[in-house]
N, C-alpha and C positions, 0 to 999 in steps of 0.2 A: 341553330343556323337559320337564316332567313334569306330568301331570294326575292328581289323586287325588280319588276320591269316597269319602267315609266315610259309609256308610249309617247307622251308629249316631248320629252327630252331625248327619247330613243336611247335610254341608259339602262343597263342591267347592273344591279348591285347585289353582291353576295356578302352578307354580314356573317362572319364566322363566330364572333362573340361580341357582346355588348361591352362598350368601354369607350373611354375618351381617346380620340385620335390626336396623337402628338405630331405626326409627320406623315406627309403623303408624297409618293414618288411615282412618276409616270415611267414605269419599267420598260414598256414598249409603247410605241405610238397608240394612244387610245385605250391603254390599260393602266389604271391607277391603283396602286396598293397603298392602304392606310395602315399605319403602325401605331402601337401604344407606346407608353413611356419605357417599356422594357424591350422594345424592338420586335415584338410579336405582331404578326399580321392580324388586324382587326376586321378589315373588309377589303373587297376588290370591286372596282367599278370599271365597266366596259362601256366606252363611248361608241356611238353609232352602232349599237347592238344589232339592229336589223340587217346591217351590212356584213356583220362578222359571225352571226349565229343564225342557223337555218330558221328556227322558230323561237324567238325570244319570249314569246307569250306562253310557251308550253314547256313543262319540265317533267322529266322522268327521274324518279328517285329510286336507287337500288342499293341494297346492302349486300356486299360480296362476302362469301365465306360463311354464311349462316345456314345451318341445316333447317329444313322445313318439316 
């Protein structure tokens, strides 16, 4: 999985898996989901990210349920 914030376009993209995008749908205003040929979500794009996310340039990654 990759997360990319493009400051110039103010777009946050989350790529769940590499693959060809067959279809894109704007599920909610400013939230675009990309699907592969099997209907699986490949990526999600959030437009105007700085208005929707507190700190689009920062990310915290956590794994739940793992013992340390």
